[in-house]
N, C-alpha and C positions, 0 to 999 in steps of 0.2 A: 504494499499500500504506499502510496506517495504522501506528500505533505498536502493538507487541505486547508484552505483559508477558513477560519472559524466564522468570519462575518458572513460569507456567502455559501460556504460548503463546496466551493469550486476547487478543483485540483489546481495546485500551484506548481507542483513538479511531480513527475512520475516516480521519482526515486527518493523524495524527501531530502534530508540533509546531505546524504551521500552524493546525490545528484548534483546539488549546488557546489559541493567541494570539487568534484571532477570537472564541472563546467567552468568554474572560476579559474581553476588551475589551467585547463585547456585553452581558455580564451587568452590568458596571459602568455602561455607558451606560444600561441600563434603570432605574438608580437615579440618573440624571442626573450621572454622573461621566464626562466626556469622555475618550476615549483613542484611540489609533491603533495600527495595526500597521505597522511599518517593516521593511525587509529588509536594511538595512545600518547600520553604525555602532556597534552595541552588542554584537554577538556575531560569531562567525566567519562568513565568507561562505556564503550558501546557507541561512541560517536567518532566520526572522521573529522580531521582537521586539515585545512589547506595551509601549507607553509611555503613562503617564497624567501628562501635564504638570501638571494641577491638584493631583495628589497628590505630585508630584515622586518618582515611583516607576517602576520598569521591571521587566519580566520578560524578562531577556535571552534565555532559552532555555526553550521550553515543556516540554521533557523534564525540567526541574528540578522540576516539580510532583510527579513520581512517580519520579525518579531514585533508585536504590538507596542511594547514599551521602548523600542529603539527606533521607531519610525521617524523621529525628529533629529536623530544624530546625524551630523554632517558626514557624508561618505568618506572623506579622508580620515575621520576619527573612528570609523567602524572597525577598521583593522588595527589592533594594537601592534606597536613595533616591539622588537625584541627587548629594547631598553626598558619598557614598561615592566617587564618581568623581573627587573633588577632595581626598580624604583624603591627607595628606602621606605616609603609609606606602604607600598604593597607588600614588601618583604616583612615589615613590622607586623602586619595583620595576618599574612598567610605563610610566612617563611618561604621555603623554596617550592611550595606546592603550586605548580603551574595551573592546574585546574581551578584552584581557589583564585589565583591571580586573574585568570580569564573571566571568572564570575565577577570579580571585583571591577574589571574593566567594563563589563556590561552594566553593573550597578552604577558606577560613576557616570557613564553615558546617559543612563536613564534619568539620573537626577540633574545632570547638567543641561540636558535638552529634553525636558518633559514632553512626551508625546501625548496624544489624546488619551491613550490607554491610562497613563499615569495621572493625567489631569482629571479624568473621570473619577478615579478612585480617591483623589485628594480633594476634589471639589465637592463630592457627595459621598464621603466615606461610608456613611450608614447604609447606602444602597448596595455596598459590596461586603458588608459585615465588619466594618471597622469603625471605631469610635472617632478617630481623627486621621488626618493625613499622616501624621508621624507614626501612628499605629500601622498604617499600611506600609510605609517605607521600612519600618523595623521588621515587620513580618515577611516582607518580600526580599529585602536587601540587607537586613541586619547582620547576616553572617559575613558580609563582604565589605561593609562600610563601618567607619567608627561612629560612635554616638555623636561626635562633633560634626562629622560630614552630614549626618542625617539632620541634626538640629539646624545646620546652616542651610540645608535645602528646603526645609519646610516653609519658611516665610517667602522664599522666591517662588515656590510652586503655588502656594496659597495666593500670592499676589497675582499670578497668572490666572487664577480662577476668577479674579475680579474683572478681568478684561473682557 
């Protein structure tokens, strides 16, 4: 079974996250940017990851391309660079656990560029089973963000709710 859009039920890709990995690597190979697909080390077990050593970039999880909470992240920031995995703030929270650091990158992108998915849950948290925006962020991203990062994101996201 492929990946299906939750909003419409339409097929997005015939092979899900693996399909996106192979396609993104293939597209860049066609313009002479070598890459590879690996199945361990960058994300949780059972997922394939696209890696471009020459670009020092990685796509840890193919679903991130169309994931609801990442739809507002600028394209250049969707693919973490290798240096992110050595960033002191990431290492302080995750150690050398690259899957944790990949999740941290996703969480930071979600709060820096709140998409409609995140805004809906922060603007009307009770509709989604949360008491506050902060409760949603802690439940969803708390394992990969510091309390200070979440506390700093709440007012910015709540301000976006007022617009």
